[in-house]
C-alpha positions, 0 to 999 in steps of 0.5 A: 706716151713716153713723154709721161716717163720723160717728164717723170725723169725730169722731175726726178733730178735732171735740170730742165732748161727749156720745156714746152709746158714751162717755157714762155714761147712767142709766135712770130713772123719770120724769114731766113736772112743772111745772118740767120732768122729774122723775126718780127711781130712776136706775140706770146703763144696761147697754151701750147705750141701748135704747128698743125696745118701751118708754118710757124716761127717761135722763139724763147729766151733761155739761160746759159748752163752753169756747168760745162756739160754738153747739152742738146735740144730734144724735140718730140712732135708731129712737125718738121723743124729747123733750130737756131741758137743765138743765130747759129743753126743747130740742125734741120729735121726734115724741111719746114715749109709754107705748104704741104708740097714745100714741106719734107716731113721730119722724124717724130723725135729729133736731137740737136746737139749744142756746141759749147761755143754757141752759148752766150753768158746770160740770156740766149735766144732759141728760135724754132721754125716748124710746120706740120702738114702731113700729120693725118690726124689732129692731135690735142698736144702735137709737140710732146717735148721741147727740152734742153737736157744734158747730152746724150740723153739717158735711155730707160733700158730697164723699162724697155727690158721689162716691156720686152719680157712681158711681150715675150711672155704674152706671145708665148701664151698666145702660141700656147692657147692657139695650140690648145684651140687647134687641139680642142676647138674651145672658144675660151682658148681662142679668146685667150690666145687673141687677148695675149696676142693683142697685148703682145702686139701693143707692147711691140708698137708701144716700144717703137718710139724709143727704138725707131726714129720714124717719120712724124706722119706715122705717129698718127697710125702708131697712136691709132693702133695703140688705142685700137689694140687696147680697145680690142683687149678690153672687149676680148676680156669682157667677152672671156669673163662673160662667157665663163662666169655669166653665159646667159648675159654674154651677148649683152655684156659683149654689146655693152663693151663694144659700145662703151669701149668704142666710145672712148674714140671720142675722148681728146688725146690718144693717151686718154683714149687708150687708158680709158679704153682699158679702165672701162673694159676692166670695170665692165669685166668686173660685173660678170665676174662678180656674178660668178662669185655670187653663183660660186663659179670656180675661179671667180673669186681669184679673177675678181681679186686680180681685176680689182688689183688691175683697176687699183693700179690703173686709177692710182698710177694712170701714167704707167698703165699704157706704158708698162703696168698693162703689159705686166698685168695682162701677162699675169692674167693669161699665163696662170690661165695657160698653166691651168688649161694645160693641167686641165687638158692633161687631166682630160687626157687621162680621163679619155684613156680610162674611158677608152679602156672601159669602152673596150669592154662595153660594145653596146656603147659609143665612146664620144670624144668632145671638147668636154671630155669623153662620154660613153653613149648607149648606141640604142639612144642614138637617133641619127648621126649628122656630119659637120666637117671634121666633127659629127653631131649625135642626135640622141633620145630626149632631145640631147645632142653631142659633138663627136671628134670623128668623121662620118665615113669612119663612124659608119664602120663602127656602128652596128648593122641597124644604122644605115646611111640615108644621105651623104651627111646622115646616118639613121638608126633604123630602129627609130624610124617612123615613116618615109614621106615625100616633100615636093621633089624631096624625101624626108625620113621621120624618126621617133622624135626630132626634126626629119632627115633628108634622104638622097635619091641614090640611097632610097632603094637601100632604105626601102629594102631595109624598111621592107616597104613597097616602091609606090610613091607617096606616104609610106608608114611603118 
């Protein structure tokens, strides 16, 4: 992806003497002789240089520079390479070979400085010996850069700095949403933590190329990871906005996103796969957000405007999307949401304190703490309490249920005497019991409404005593 930036920099003012897309290359049969490579049967290459799955020799004629500035040949591609200029060796990157066993994989990027004495007046012959047997995947453009430029090559430090700042902000957002999820167990915070974490990880993987001279076989893994992370972000974005703004169609939207975004794996070229995975994901996310605007859901208008900006920049400047603007836009999306979530949690905490203060003066009600806040539930309306790990489910009159952030053992001491534990995970309201009924080898307790509750053998005597019923086995009515 950095080749796009490289080409932009070249067009911005650096003089390019040799470039894979512009230079006329010839593919030849070659061997290394006493005085350097000996080439024969040279023919023009078709479209681009492709050493994948073979050994190849290529040559080109280039003009000598018109100044005394040092030059170097810069190669970037999935190949091992060996280079000569006018028969003089410039260097070796790995070791090209005729077979996978003979080849020693080189680095994805290699620099070959050119001594001033190597140049000849006028035309100069550049020869490259290439092979690529360890790429893993077949690339549409295996050699992304083959250029002679002033040495040393200027690095885009400012661009890297911006990318790192965005990655740091995204990691901070992922940590913040992770803490919120641990405290409140909300699905939205988990999705936002995943979105921020995925975008931060992609920024790190994206920055490996200018920072780390990795062997070219790793390039397939790196590019696959970049596409996979972009696709994951796109699907998570659709999942988040669908759950928030169009919950009734969230499963449909998530399935559609998985299908559409996943289909980008069939596109040629990893840059194209990555860019279209992001664009299609954002485009799909617009649909539930637009429905949220129609339904006047809070935050829908601002989210729609931001997604529209994302799409405008992506379509207007696609060459910057996967390298920079995506990370900035992702950070700009999740950081405000983190601030809003923190503010909301603070408001909820104040509401909980007020509700707890009120509950002290209302002994006939149970203070229920859940992800949605605090609710005072009349104890008389509780049919049963069912344990669920660190939470309990309150089954209420009228078919309602609430999740309460409490353990069953602790809640048993807070409820009045007419609540009896009938199973290791069930507390029943005796005032709501209708009958105790045998179901094969098990017993079921039927309440005034709702599904019957299990009754353990060890707790039957206490239940029968509380119900004041005789011990015979069978159907017992109250």
